[in-house]
Structures are given as structure tokens and as C-alpha cells.
N, C-alpha and C positions, 0 to 999 in steps of 0.2 A: 579405472573409475574414477570421474571427479565428483568431489565429497560438495555435497550441500552444505554450507553455510549459515549459521546465523547473521545479526547485522552489524557484525562487530568483525575486523573494522573499517568496513564498507563502507556504512554512513560516518564514520571520524576520515576515513582517507575525503571522502565527499566533502566535508564540513571545512575540511584545512584545504581542497584546491579549487573549494565557492563553486560546487556545482552539487548535481543531484543525483539519486539514483530513482529510478522508475518502479514503482511495485505496479505490476502487473497482473489482472486476473486470467485464471484458468478455470476450466471446468470439465475437461479431455483432452484426450492426446494429440489432437491439432491444436487446438490451442494451445498448449503447453511445449510443444512443436514448435507453434507461429514465437512465441515468447522467446525460447534460447535459442533457435536459427538467426532469426535478427541480433540478436544481442551478438552470439560469436560476427556475425556481418557488419557490427559498428560496433565491433569491441569497446563494448561497455560491459561493465558490471550489473545484474540486473537483481530484482525481486520475485521470486510466481511467490503471488497470494491468491487463498481460497479462505472463504469466509461461507457462515450459516449459509447463504444463496446458493452455495457452488456445492456443497460437501452430500445433501440431499437427491445427489443423481447418481453417484457413484459412490459415497461414503470418505471417511480421514484415512482407512488402510488403501483403498485403492487412489485415492489423490497423490499419496505420499509417493506410492510405487510410482506413476506416472509422472511423477516431478525427478525421479532417479532417475527411472528411466529414458524422460529425453535429455535429461543434462549430463550423462555419463561421459559422454565424449566432449563434453564443452572445457574450450580453455581459457575460459572467461570465468568472475567471479559469480556464484547463482547462492542465492541463498533462498529457502521455501517458510515463508511464514504463515503463520493464521492470522487472516483480516478481521477485526472487529467481534474475536471470542466474546459471545454472550452471555459464557457461565464457564466458570471456572473448574465445572466438569468436561465441555469441551475443549479448553484448553489444557486439559492432564489427558484427552485422548488423543490428543494433538501430537502432543508430549509423548505418547505413549508409540504411535505409530511413526516417531523418528523424525518427528518438522525440527529442523534447530532454531526454530524462532517462535514465538507467539505474539500475539495480541489478546489483552484480558482488555474488553472497553466496558467497564462499569459505571459510565459515564452518567446513566441515567438514575443513576443513585445521588444522595446526597454526598457532600464533601467525606464524610470520615466513614461512610462506607462502602465509597469508588475507593479509598486510601486501602481500606483494612481485604476487598477482594484481591487491587490488585500486587499488595505484599504476598496476599498467600499464596500468587500466583509463582511472584516472583522466588520464596521460598521453596518452591516447587522446581521451580525452571533450573534456575544457577548453579547446585550442588552437579547438575545434569550438564552443565555447559552450555544451557541454554540461553537465546536471548530475552528479553520482554518487554513489550511495547503499551504505553499504558494511554488514556486519553482524558483530557482534563478541560473542559468546556462539555458545550453539547454541539456536532456538528449536522445540522439538521439537510433536510433534501428540498432544491428546487420547488419552488411553487406551492411548499406546503406551508401555508403561514402559521397555524399553529404548532408545526414540529418543531424538536428542539432545534435551537441555533435561531429563533425567528424571532429573538429578542438580545439588547443588549445582556441581560440577567445572565446568556448562555454562553457569553463570550469567555476566552481563559483569562481568567484573571493573575499577571505576570508575579503575585506575592504569593499567591495561593501555588502556583507553577513552580516555585523554589520549596514549597514546603512539601508540596508533594511529591517531588522527586526524592528529596533527601529522604523521608519518612518509606518510600515504596522501592526505593532501587531500579527504578525500572533504566532500561537501558535507551530510548529513547520514547518518546514525551509526543505525543498528536494532540492539536490545536485547533482552538477555535476562535478565528479572525475574520470572520466573515466568508468565509469557505461551508460550500454545498456540497450536497453529493448530487450528482443527477447532469444532465444538458442544461448548462442555465439559460434561461431566455431572457434575462437582460445583464450585461456585466456585470460581475461582483466587487465588492468594493471593500479591497481587503485591507482592514487595519495595521498600517507598518509599522505606526506607530508602538502599538503593541506589543507586536511580534518584536519590535524591539528589544525591547524592556522584557519581554519574554528570555529571548536568547541571553540577556546579561544575568535573570536572574537563577538560569539552571545552567547545569555543567553537562549535558547530555542535548544529541543530536535535535531536531523537531522536525516533526510531518505532519503532512499540506492532504488531508483527504479532499476529495469531491475536486482534483484536479481538470477532467474532465472539461473544457471549454474554457479555460483561466485565458484570459487575454495575456499572449504571452512578455507585454514591457510587465503586468504584475506578476509573473509567475519568476522574471529575472530579478524583479527588485524583493520578492521574496526569499531565492534562495543566495542573493546577498547579502539578506538577516540572517540567516543563519537555517532556513527548510533544508535539511539532509534526503530527505523521501518523500516522493509525491505520488501518491498512489495514482492510475487510470484505470479506469472500469467502465464507464460509459460509452466510452466513443470504442471502444472494443467489443462493447454488446451492440451497439450503434452496426458497427461494420461489419459485423457476422449477422446479423439478420439479417440486414437488409440486401446484401448480399443471395443468401437465399430464396429471399421474397422476387428475387428478382431472376432465379434460376428457377425456381418456380411455375413463375408465369410464361416460361422459355419452354417449361416441362423440361429442364435440363435432367441427367442421370443422377442420381442422387450425390454419390461419391465423387462425381466431376465438381457436382456444385461446395461442397465440400472443401474440394483441394481452393476452391476462387472463395469461399469465406476464410481459411487462413492467409490465402495470399491478401487478402484485404486487411486483416488483423495484419500482419508482417508491417504495412505499409504508415499503419497507426503507430504500433510501435516505434519504428525506426524515425518517426518524425519525431516524437518524443523525446526520445532518446538524445537527437539533436539539441533539439531545443532545451533538455536540462542539464548538457553541457557533458553531462557522461560515457559519449562517443566517444570512443578513443582513448581512453582513460586504461582501460585493460590490455596494458600492452605483452 
């Protein structure tokens, strides 16, 4: 049986190779299968992620079991990772369920509290060989002007990033450089000068959240400047739901509709793996 792994050395290899690994949300068996089957087809390392939005469907333990089951015969590197864990308790629950990697997102707090909570999770995780992603700066949602990430003050400060990584011991850092969650209504303007400064200030791989809809030229530039992990969720959800809506309009049998939805998700994942440059990296 293939073993689920943490973010290391997957992201270090991506950083050295100047490509990024895609992190794809799943919430059930067919979406989990779509992630793994496409990773094998593309010969790509891959990260399966679940967050507070997916967990209520079947729970942390079942999501971990799904990941282990769909990845059991995979011959490519597969990481299972908690995305945007918003409490220490949730991170601990995932650690106890066998997640090899977790994210603690305390970016809604001021710097000192963010660092304290992140360090607390690192101290729980590292003795068990579990990797931890933190976030500094606030990645907002597309079209929500009042949300986190709407203004300059929410962007990641390079000097603070260096201090944060040193104080917390995180294995990867999610940064806010003008990116946002959701599908962009208008093209984002990523701050590459800021990203380059963050890369030079810290010694860990960097993560771009809100990958869906990012223009390819901006994506490639971000990877060149140090982004090693890119999260993709909204495009997967849109492909899945649009397929089900079309199937419902045709009165398609539900099981067939799910087969089609899985295939649609695979198409999106394959495109992203090629765009990120991770396709063909798992030989």
C-alpha cells in the first residue's frame, strides 16, 4: 500500500525544479479518485486537501480513510493535507486521524497570536513527523471588498514573514500577494516584487491560495519566484456542479451523472498539473 506523505520533500523538490505541486480539494470518494487517477495519468506528485468546508460532509476520520483508500495503489507521491485549519483543535483532530500534513490558518489574528497558535501546532505535529503550513497576510474572497485581503495592510510583509517562519518553525508559508479565493471576476494583479522579497527573506517553500482563474503568465511568473504549492478548489467545484446541473436537466440517472462529474473534475486537474509544470515529474 502506498503511504501518504507530508509536504516534505515534495515541495523542496518542486522549489529546486521550479515547478509547483497542485493541491486539490475533495469531499467524497469520486472526487478523491479523480485527484489520484489524474495524478497517475500525468505522472505528477499531488496534494489532496480538505478544509472546514468539506469536513462536515463525512468527518475527518472518513476523509482520511477515503484518501488512504484511493491512494493505496498510486505510484506517484501523494500528500494528504488539512487546508485552512481554523483552530488548533481541528489541526489536532486531523493529526490524530493520520493526516501527514496540516495547515493552521490563524491569519485572522494579529501577528503575535498568529505566531503563537501556529507554533503550538508545529510543536504538536513535528514530533510525529507531520508537516505544517502557516499563513501570514490575509487571502480574501473574490468580489468581497470588505473581506480580508482587500487592502494593502493584508498583504504579506517580507520582514514579518522571516520573523514568522523563524519563530514558528513552519514547513511552508501561504502568502498574500494580491491573490484571492474564488473565481476572479477580473484578472488579479499579483505583486511579484513582494513575492521575490518574501522568497529571499524566508527559507521555506511558499504557497499560493486561490489558484482558480489565475492567468497562466502570472502563475508561471509566481512559480519562477518561489511558489511551490498552488491550491485549486473553485474550478473543481464549478466543473463538478455544472456537470450535475446539466445531468439533472436531462434527467440522467444519478450514478451516471457522478461518473460524468468525476471526469469533468479530472479534466480540470490534468490541465492544472500541466500548467504548474508538475506533470511528468514523478517517474
